[in-house]
N, C-alpha and C positions, 0 to 999 in steps of 0.2 A: 745750583746747577750740579747735576749728577755726573759721573764719569760713565762714558759709553760702555765699557765692560760690565760695570756693575749693573746697568740697564739691561744689557743683553742677557746677563745671568738671570735677573730677577723676572722679566717679562714672561718667559716660558712657565715658570713656576707659577706666577699670579694667573696666567691664562689657563692653566690646568685647574687651579683652584676655581676659578670663576666658573669654568665648564661645569664642574661638579654641582654648582649651585643652580644650574639651568635646568629646566624641563627639556627634555630630548625626545620629542616624538619623532616618529619615522620621518626621514627627510629633512631633519634639522640641520642647518648650517650655523656655526658660530658666527656671531656679528662682531666685527671689530669695534664698531660704534658703540654698541652695548657694552663692551669690555671696557672702552675708554670711560663710559659713564659710570660704571661699576668702580673703576679705579679712583674717579673723582669723588664718588660718594664714600668711599672708604679711606680717604685720605692718602692714596697711594699714586697719585697722579704725578708726584715728583719724579717717578720713574720714566716719565714722558719729556723730561726737561734735561737734554744733554746735547753736546755738539754733534752735528751729522752733516755729511757732505750733500745729502739730498733733502732730508727733513726729518726730525725725530720721530713723527707719526708714521712717516713711510718705513722707516727701520723698524719700528716697533710692531707695525702690521706684518712685516715679513717674519719677524720672531714669533708673533702670535700664530701666524698661518703654519709655520714650521712645527711649533708646539703642539697644534691641534690637528695636524696632517691636513691642512687645507691648501696645499701648494698647487693643487689643480686649478685654483681659482686665479692664480697669476698669470 
């Protein structure tokens, strides 16, 4: 299990790295589900394993949205 602050620091960096690998046609919106799949495929899903009051995926999605300027979706 990872420490929450480590994950909070890593997820935005990984989200931006993931976004650079994606085709981004007009109207493209980043998919958190696709990001999670990418983390798993790249052996980085340990960043989703930390203690959280809500749920680690909930927190990670918030950090993902912040990093990719998707707060309008919340």
